[in-house]
TORLO-302496 format. One record per residue: residue number from 1; residue in one letter; x, y, z of N, C-alpha, C, O in turn. Coordinates in steps of 0.05 Angstrom, whole numbers. Example, Ala and Ser with C-alpha at 12.3 -4.5 7.8 and 13.67 -1.06 7.14 Angstrom:
2
NODE/1/A/264/-114/156/246/-90/156/264/-66/156/285/-66/169
NODE/2/S/257/-45/142/273/-21/143/258/1/157/268/23/161
//
This chain:
255
NODE/1/M/16/-26/1/3/0/3/16/23/-2/40/19/1
NODE/2/I/11/48/-9/22/74/-13/22/88/14/1/95/24
NODE/3/D/47/92/25/51/108/49/51/131/45/74/139/39
NODE/4/I/30/152/47/30/180/37/50/197/60/60/218/54
NODE/5/Q/55/186/83/66/200/101/100/199/95/115/215/105
NODE/6/N/109/178/78/134/178/69/142/194/45/165/197/35
NODE/7/Q/117/205/37/127/224/14/143/249/20/146/259/43
NODE/8/P/154/260/-3/174/285/7/151/310/7/129/311/-4
NODE/9/D/165/328/21/147/351/24/164/379/15/187/382/23
NODE/10/F/153/396/0/171/416/-14/169/442/-4/177/461/-17
NODE/11/R/156/444/24/150/472/32/175/481/45/180/505/49
NODE/12/K/193/461/54/219/475/68/217/482/95/232/499/106
NODE/13/I/196/469/108/191/481/133/191/460/154/170/447/155
NODE/14/P/212/453/171/217/434/194/198/437/214/190/459/218
NODE/15/I/188/416/230/169/416/252/186/409/271/203/391/269
NODE/16/N/181/427/296/195/424/319/189/396/336/204/380/346
NODE/17/K/162/398/336/146/377/351/121/360/338/100/372/333
NODE/18/V/122/335/333/98/325/321/98/299/335/118/289/344
NODE/19/G/74/288/338/66/266/351/39/260/362/17/268/352
NODE/20/I/41/248/383/9/243/394/7/259/422/28/264/435
NODE/21/K/-20/267/431/-23/288/453/-46/273/471/-66/265/458
NODE/22/G/-46/270/495/-69/267/510/-77/235/512/-98/228/522
NODE/23/L/-55/217/500/-64/193/502/-64/180/534/-46/182/550
NODE/24/K/-88/168/538/-92/152/562/-85/127/561/-96/112/544
NODE/25/Y/-64/117/582/-55/90/583/-48/77/608/-34/90/623
NODE/26/P/-56/50/616/-50/43/639/-17/34/637/-6/21/620
NODE/27/I/-5/47/660/21/40/667/27/29/693/10/30/710
NODE/28/K/51/18/698/63/16/726/85/37/733/103/43/716
NODE/29/V/84/47/754/110/66/762/118/60/785/101/49/800
NODE/30/L/146/63/794/159/56/821/145/70/847/141/94/851
NODE/31/D/139/48/864/129/56/891/150/53/912/158/30/916
NODE/32/K/159/71/927/173/65/950/166/43/968/182/27/977
NODE/33/T/140/42/974/126/24/997/123/-4/981/133/-24/991
NODE/34/T/110/-5/958/100/-32/948/121/-42/921/120/-63/908
NODE/35/G/137/-20/919/155/-33/890/141/-22/861/153/-8/845
NODE/36/L/119/-28/860/103/-17/835/77/-10/840/62/-23/855
NODE/37/Q/71/13/826/35/20/832/29/25/805/42/38/790
NODE/38/S/2/8/800/-13/13/778/-30/38/776/-45/46/794
NODE/39/T/-26/52/751/-41/77/751/-48/80/722/-41/62/707
NODE/40/V/-63/103/712/-73/110/686/-62/138/680/-72/158/690
NODE/41/A/-41/138/662/-31/160/656/-42/176/630/-55/164/612
NODE/42/Q/-37/203/628/-39/214/601/-18/223/592/-3/237/606
NODE/43/I/-12/215/566/19/214/556/17/230/530/0/225/513
NODE/44/S/38/249/527/41/257/498/72/255/488/92/261/502
NODE/45/M/73/247/464/101/240/455/106/254/432/88/254/415
NODE/46/Y/131/267/426/136/285/403/167/276/393/185/269/407
NODE/47/V/166/276/368/193/279/354/197/306/337/179/323/335
NODE/48/D/219/307/326/223/332/305/218/319/279/219/295/278
NODE/49/L/214/333/258/207/321/234/223/345/212/217/369/212
NODE/50/P/239/333/200/253/351/177/241/363/157/219/355/149
NODE/51/H/251/380/149/234/397/125/228/376/104/205/374/97
NODE/52/H/244/361/95/232/345/74/215/322/73/209/308/54
NODE/53/C/207/321/102/187/293/105/159/305/107/155/326/120
NODE/54/K/143/294/96/114/299/94/101/297/123/87/314/133
NODE/55/G/108/271/135/97/266/162/113/242/178/133/230/170
NODE/56/T/100/240/199/114/217/219/97/195/219/76/195/205
NODE/57/H/102/175/234/87/148/234/74/150/263/88/141/282
NODE/58/M/46/162/267/38/162/293/33/138/309/34/138/334
NODE/59/S/28/112/294/22/88/307/48/79/322/46/65/343
NODE/60/R/68/84/312/99/81/328/98/90/351/111/76/367
NODE/61/F/88/109/360/89/123/388/78/102/406/91/92/425
NODE/62/V/53/94/399/41/74/422/52/51/419/49/38/439
NODE/63/E/64/39/400/77/16/403/102/21/414/109/0/424
NODE/64/I/120/41/418/143/41/433/130/45/464/142/32/482
NODE/65/L/111/58/471/103/61/497/93/32/508/97/23/530
NODE/66/H/78/17/488/68/-10/498/92/-27/508/87/-43/526
NODE/67/L/117/-24/498/139/-35/506/147/-32/532/159/-51/543
NODE/68/F/142/-10/543/152/0/566/133/4/590/141/14/611
NODE/69/R/104/-4/584/87/3/605/87/-10/627/75/-1/647
NODE/70/A/103/-35/627/99/-49/654/120/-36/676/119/-43/700
NODE/71/K/134/-19/669/151/-4/687/161/23/675/180/23/660
NODE/72/V/148/46/681/152/71/674/168/83/695/158/84/717
NODE/73/S/194/92/689/211/102/713/229/121/701/227/125/676
NODE/74/L/248/136/718/263/155/706/284/143/688/296/154/670
NODE/75/E/288/121/696/311/109/681/301/96/654/315/99/634
NODE/76/S/278/81/653/260/71/632/258/97/608/262/94/584
NODE/77/L/253/123/623/246/138/605/266/150/586/259/164/567
NODE/78/T/293/143/592/313/149/572/316/130/552/325/135/530
NODE/79/N/307/108/559/305/87/537/284/89/517/287/81/494
NODE/80/I/262/100/530/239/112/511/246/129/491/242/125/467
NODE/81/L/258/151/503/271/173/485/289/164/468/287/172/445
NODE/82/K/306/148/473/325/139/453/309/118/429/315/121/406
NODE/83/D/293/102/435/275/91/421/257/101/400/252/92/377
NODE/84/M/247/125/414/234/148/395/249/153/373/242/146/351
NODE/85/K/272/166/378/294/173/352/300/156/337/299/160/313
NODE/86/K/308/131/348/319/110/325/294/98/312/295/99/287
NODE/87/I/271/88/321/252/82/304/236/103/290/227/96/268
NODE/88/L/231/125/296/223/144/278/243/164/265/235/186/256
NODE/89/G/269/158/265/287/172/247/289/199/255/295/216/238
NODE/90/A/285/206/282/289/233/283/315/244/303/330/227/312
NODE/91/K/319/270/308/344/278/320/337/288/347/355/293/363
NODE/92/S/312/293/355/300/299/382/275/287/387/258/283/370
NODE/93/S/275/280/416/246/269/418/241/279/445/259/286/459
NODE/94/H/210/279/455/199/288/481/178/272/488/163/263/471
NODE/95/I/177/267/516/153/257/530/142/269/551/158/281/566
NODE/96/E/119/270/555/108/282/582/86/262/589/68/257/574
NODE/97/I/89/250/616/71/228/628/62/239/652/77/247/670
NODE/98/T/37/241/653/21/257/678/2/238/688/-15/228/672
NODE/99/F/2/231/717/-12/208/728/-16/215/756/-1/230/769
NODE/100/P/-41/201/768/-47/204/799/-27/184/809/-21/163/797
NODE/101/Y/-18/192/834/-2/174/846/-15/173/871/-27/193/879
NODE/102/F/-13/149/886/-29/145/909/-16/135/930/-4/114/928
NODE/103/I/-17/151/953/3/148/982/-14/140/1007/-28/158/1017
NODE/104/E/-14/118/1017/-31/116/1039/-22/129/1066/0/125/1076
NODE/105/K/-41/146/1077/-35/160/1100/-51/156/1120/-76/154/1117
NODE/106/K/-37/155/1146/-56/148/1168/-64/180/1182/-50/200/1180
NODE/107/S/-87/177/1195/-95/206/1205/-78/212/1230/-67/194/1242
NODE/108/P/-77/237/1238/-52/239/1258/-62/233/1290/-46/238/1308
NODE/109/R/-90/224/1297/-93/218/1320/-103/191/1321/-92/176/1337
NODE/110/T/-123/181/1306/-140/157/1310/-122/136/1287/-130/113/1288
NODE/111/N/-101/140/1269/-87/123/1251/-104/113/1237/-100/89/1233
NODE/112/S/-128/126/1224/-149/119/1205/-134/120/1180/-123/141/1172
NODE/113/K/-132/94/1164/-118/95/1139/-140/104/1118/-164/99/1120
NODE/114/G/-126/118/1097/-139/126/1072/-115/131/1048/-91/136/1055
NODE/115/L/-120/131/1027/-110/138/1003/-112/169/997/-132/183/996
NODE/116/M/-84/176/992/-83/208/983/-73/206/953/-54/191/947
NODE/117/D/-86/221/935/-73/224/906/-61/248/900/-70/269/906
NODE/118/Y/-37/245/885/-21/268/881/-13/264/851/-4/243/842
NODE/119/T/-18/290/835/-19/288/809/12/292/801/22/314/806
NODE/120/C/27/274/789/56/275/783/57/278/752/38/271/738
NODE/121/S/80/287/743/88/284/718/116/278/716/133/283/734
NODE/122/I/122/266/691/156/262/686/158/271/657/148/260/637
NODE/123/I/172/292/658/178/302/632/206/296/622/226/299/637
NODE/124/G/210/288/596/234/279/585/238/295/558/220/304/543
NODE/125/S/265/295/555/270/304/525/297/296/518/314/297/536
NODE/126/S/305/288/495/332/279/485/338/296/460/321/296/443
NODE/127/N/359/308/455/367/321/431/386/310/411/392/286/415
NODE/128/G/395/321/393/416/309/372/439/299/382/448/278/372
NODE/129/K/453/312/405/473/302/418/470/274/435/489/260/443
NODE/130/N/445/271/439/438/243/458/439/256/485/441/240/504
NODE/131/E/438/284/490/436/292/516/407/290/525/389/295/508
NODE/132/T/401/283/549/378/273/559/369/295/583/386/300/600
NODE/133/D/346/306/584/339/322/610/310/311/621/289/307/607
NODE/134/I/313/306/647/288/293/656/277/313/677/294/322/693
NODE/135/I/253/321/680/242/335/699/219/318/717/202/305/704
NODE/136/L/218/319/744/198/306/757/184/330/770/197/347/782
NODE/137/K/157/331/765/139/351/773/115/334/797/106/312/790
NODE/138/V/109/344/819/96/332/837/78/358/848/87/380/854
NODE/139/A/51/352/847/30/377/858/22/361/887/11/339/888
NODE/140/V/28/376/906/18/371/933/-6/386/942/-3/410/937
NODE/141/P/-30/381/952/-49/393/966/-38/397/994/-25/380/1007
NODE/142/I/-46/424/1003/-44/432/1031/-63/449/1045/-82/460/1033
NODE/143/T/-59/452/1072/-76/473/1085/-60/497/1093/-38/495/1104
NODE/144/S/-70/519/1087/-57/548/1100/-74/563/1116/-98/563/1111
NODE/145/V/-66/575/1135/-77/598/1150/-65/620/1149/-41/620/1152
NODE/146/C/-79/642/1146/-71/668/1142/-58/680/1164/-75/684/1182
NODE/147/P/-37/687/1169/-23/701/1193/-36/728/1198/-43/736/1220
NODE/148/C/-38/743/1175/-52/770/1180/-84/771/1192/-92/788/1208
NODE/149/S/-100/748/1178/-128/743/1190/-126/736/1218/-144/745/1233
NODE/150/K/-107/721/1229/-103/710/1254/-95/733/1276/-104/735/1299
NODE/151/E/-79/749/1267/-68/772/1279/-88/793/1288/-90/801/1311
NODE/152/I/-105/801/1267/-122/824/1275/-149/816/1282/-165/834/1288
NODE/153/S/-158/787/1281/-181/780/1291/-184/774/1314/-164/763/1323
NODE/154/E/-207/775/1333/-212/775/1358/-213/738/1361/-201/726/1379
NODE/155/Y/-225/727/1346/-224/700/1345/-224/687/1317/-237/698/1299
NODE/156/G/-210/664/1313/-214/654/1289/-193/662/1265/-180/682/1270
NODE/157/A/-189/651/1241/-174/661/1219/-181/647/1198/-187/623/1199
NODE/158/H/-183/662/1175/-192/646/1148/-168/631/1141/-145/639/1143
NODE/159/N/-177/608/1132/-159/587/1120/-172/573/1099/-196/574/1094
NODE/160/Q/-152/559/1084/-159/548/1052/-143/528/1046/-120/526/1056
NODE/161/R/-153/513/1029/-136/493/1018/-117/504/995/-124/524/982
NODE/162/G/-95/492/989/-78/507/971/-61/480/958/-63/456/963
NODE/163/E/-46/493/941/-30/464/924/-1/484/924/2/508/924
NODE/164/V/18/462/924/46/470/918/59/448/898/62/424/902
NODE/165/L/65/463/875/76/449/854/108/451/853/119/472/852
NODE/166/V/120/428/853/147/422/857/163/409/829/160/386/824
NODE/167/S/177/425/814/187/413/793/219/410/797/231/431/805
NODE/168/T/233/388/793/261/382/797/277/369/779/267/349/767
NODE/169/R/304/377/773/322/364/760/343/354/780/350/370/797
NODE/170/F/354/332/781/367/321/798/394/301/786/396/294/762
NODE/171/D/409/295/803/435/279/800/428/247/799/432/231/781
NODE/172/K/419/242/821/407/216/829/382/210/830/365/229/828
NODE/173/F/374/184/831/339/180/830/326/191/858/337/189/880
NODE/174/I/304/203/853/288/216/874/260/206/878/245/208/858
NODE/175/W/251/195/899/225/183/902/201/206/902/207/229/910
NODE/176/I/179/201/894/152/220/897/154/226/924/161/249/931
NODE/177/E/149/206/942/145/208/968/167/228/980/158/243/997
NODE/178/E/191/230/975/210/249/987/199/278/983/197/294/1001
NODE/179/I/191/284/958/178/310/951/154/320/969/152/341/981
NODE/180/V/133/298/969/109/301/980/116/307/1011/107/327/1023
NODE/181/N/131/290/1023/139/293/1053/155/324/1055/151/337/1076
NODE/182/L/169/333/1039/179/357/1047/163/379/1043/166/398/1058
NODE/183/V/141/379/1022/123/402/1018/98/399/1045/88/418/1055
NODE/184/E/94/373/1051/77/375/1073/85/381/1094/66/387/1109
NODE/185/A/111/382/1105/123/389/1129/123/421/1131/123/432/1154
NODE/186/T/122/438/1105/120/462/1107/99/478/1109/100/502/1111
NODE/187/A/71/461/1107/47/478/1107/36/481/1133/46/469/1152
NODE/188/S/17/498/1135/5/502/1159/-3/476/1170/0/470/1193
NODE/189/C/-14/461/1154/-20/434/1159/-23/416/1132/-27/427/1110
NODE/190/D/-22/386/1133/-23/374/1107/-50/362/1108/-64/362/1128
NODE/191/I/-59/351/1082/-82/343/1080/-88/311/1086/-69/296/1084
NODE/192/F/-110/302/1092/-114/277/1098/-143/269/1081/-162/285/1080
NODE/193/S/-144/244/1070/-169/231/1060/-191/223/1084/-216/226/1082
NODE/194/V/-180/213/1106/-199/204/1127/-189/217/1150/-165/216/1158
NODE/195/L/-211/232/1164/-208/242/1190/-230/241/1209/-252/251/1203
NODE/196/K/-225/230/1233/-245/226/1255/-244/253/1268/-229/271/1262
NODE/197/R/-266/256/1292/-270/278/1304/-241/287/1319/-233/311/1319
NODE/198/Q/-227/267/1330/-202/275/1346/-185/285/1324/-171/306/1327
NODE/199/D/-186/271/1303/-160/281/1280/-171/308/1269/-154/325/1266
NODE/200/E/-192/313/1265/-204/340/1257/-196/363/1274/-186/384/1265
NODE/201/K/-200/357/1299/-194/376/1323/-159/380/1319/-148/401/1315
NODE/202/F/-149/359/1321/-118/365/1314/-104/379/1293/-83/390/1295
NODE/203/V/-121/377/1269/-108/388/1246/-118/418/1243/-106/434/1229
NODE/204/T/-144/424/1259/-154/450/1257/-135/467/1279/-130/490/1275
NODE/205/E/-126/456/1299/-109/470/1319/-80/470/1307/-64/488/1313
NODE/206/K/-74/453/1295/-46/454/1286/-43/473/1263/-22/487/1264
NODE/207/A/-58/477/1242/-61/498/1224/-63/524/1240/-46/541/1235
NODE/208/Y/-79/528/1254/-84/555/1271/-59/561/1280/-47/581/1272
NODE/209/E/-47/544/1298/-20/546/1310/9/554/1294/29/565/1303
NODE/210/N/3/545/1265/24/549/1244/17/562/1217/19/551/1195
NODE/211/P/10/588/1224/-4/607/1199/19/616/1179/41/626/1186
NODE/212/K/12/611/1157/34/614/1138/24/633/1114/3/624/1105
NODE/213/F/33/654/1101/30/668/1076/37/648/1057/52/630/1063
NODE/214/V/26/651/1030/37/639/1008/65/641/1006/78/621/1004
NODE/215/E/76/662/1006/103/672/1004/118/657/1026/142/653/1020
NODE/216/D/111/649/1045/124/640/1067/123/605/1062/141/591/1072
NODE/217/I/105/594/1050/104/571/1041/124/564/1018/142/547/1022
NODE/218/A/121/577/997/142/579/974/170/579/985/185/561/978
NODE/219/R/177/599/1000/203/602/1013/212/579/1027/234/570/1021
NODE/220/D/195/565/1049/204/545/1061/211/521/1044/230/506/1047
NODE/221/V/193/519/1026/196/495/1006/222/497/993/238/478/994
NODE/222/A/230/518/981/254/528/966/278/521/988/296/506/981
NODE/223/K/278/531/1009/296/528/1028/309/497/1034/332/491/1036
NODE/224/E/288/483/1035/293/451/1038/305/443/1010/324/428/1010
NODE/225/L/294/452/989/304/443/967/335/447/958/351/430/950
NODE/226/M/339/473/963/369/484/962/388/470/981/413/468/977
NODE/227/A/376/459/1003/395/445/1020/399/413/1013/412/397/1026
NODE/228/D/385/409/993/392/381/980/407/380/956/399/388/935
NODE/229/K/433/369/962/455/368/943/451/354/916/464/357/895
NODE/230/N/428/335/922/422/321/894/403/334/874/400/325/851
NODE/231/I/391/354/883/376/372/868/390/395/850/399/416/860
NODE/232/T/391/389/824/409/413/811/393/435/799/405/456/792
NODE/233/W/367/433/797/350/453/791/324/453/801/316/430/801
NODE/234/F/307/471/810/283/466/819/261/491/812/271/513/809
NODE/235/S/239/489/810/221/513/814/198/502/832/194/478/834
NODE/236/V/184/520/847/166/515/864/143/539/862/149/563/865
NODE/237/S/118/530/858/99/546/862/78/543/879/68/521/879
NODE/238/A/69/559/895/47/556/917/23/575/912/26/599/909
NODE/239/E/-1/561/910/-25/575/906/-42/570/929/-45/547/937
NODE/240/N/-53/591/941/-77/589/960/-103/595/945/-103/616/931
NODE/241/F/-126/578/948/-150/578/942/-161/595/959/-174/584/977
NODE/242/E/-160/622/959/-169/636/982/-204/636/987/-221/637/969
NODE/243/S/-206/634/1011/-232/626/1021/-250/651/1025/-275/648/1026
NODE/244/I/-238/675/1027/-251/702/1027/-249/720/1005/-257/743/1007
NODE/245/H/-236/710/979/-234/726/958/-242/704/934/-242/680/938
NODE/246/N/-247/716/913/-255/701/888/-233/700/871/-235/695/847
NODE/247/H/-207/704/884/-184/695/866/-162/680/886/-166/676/910
NODE/248/S/-140/673/871/-122/657/887/-96/676/897/-90/694/882
NODE/249/A/-83/671/919/-58/677/926/-34/662/913/-34/637/918
NODE/250/Y/-13/674/897/7/657/887/32/669/892/36/693/897
NODE/251/A/52/646/891/81/656/893/95/636/880/87/613/881
NODE/252/Y/121/642/865/138/627/850/165/628/854/171/652/854
NODE/253/I/185/613/857/212/616/858/226/590/841/219/567/842
NODE/254/E/248/601/827/261/581/811/290/588/817/297/611/820
NODE/255/K/307/564/819/337/562/824/345/544/807/369/537/806
//
């Protein structure tokens, strides 16, 4: 059969990225506690396309992914990127894998167990020199209490749920759990999926005694990341979904 995609193109315009976007696929990722965790990811895969080529081979992206679905890790990502370039005849390759990652947490007083989900992304790219760049992104929900509200009010203080998004480059392997624990330790209080009355009392009082602006949270997370010699680059954004405003408070740091 005639392969139209293999026909030449005469417009002399190269394409930086071409491929598939938003593919939902079951994968297994490394889990610090259980070894492997099954999840469903949304995946985008791209390669460059020279000016003389009419099109790429879309089906081959899924075929490559299918070979690695049993274990997606920071190490296997490098092999996926290499295979994409080799099989598709490209100089550069890019992949972004976003997935919910679940961690079992116990409530602080009654030890009631429940699963917390964290949205994670692994973003990788490889260039013509076979240099690979990998970024791990982890979004962590938190609770914050406003210091100003607490200071000026006769009783109470406004509080809200927020989200801290940490992106990192690193020398050695880093666990998702390490990022989650670091962020949760800097918040007014962390989030739980299951809370009994004793637990709810504890988290309410803990948050009230530990008020933080969005600037405080971003700086505290950045301070911990800067102290980790394994991390070569990071960005951290903190967003509070304000309970007394119809907008969010936001802070961003990159090092």
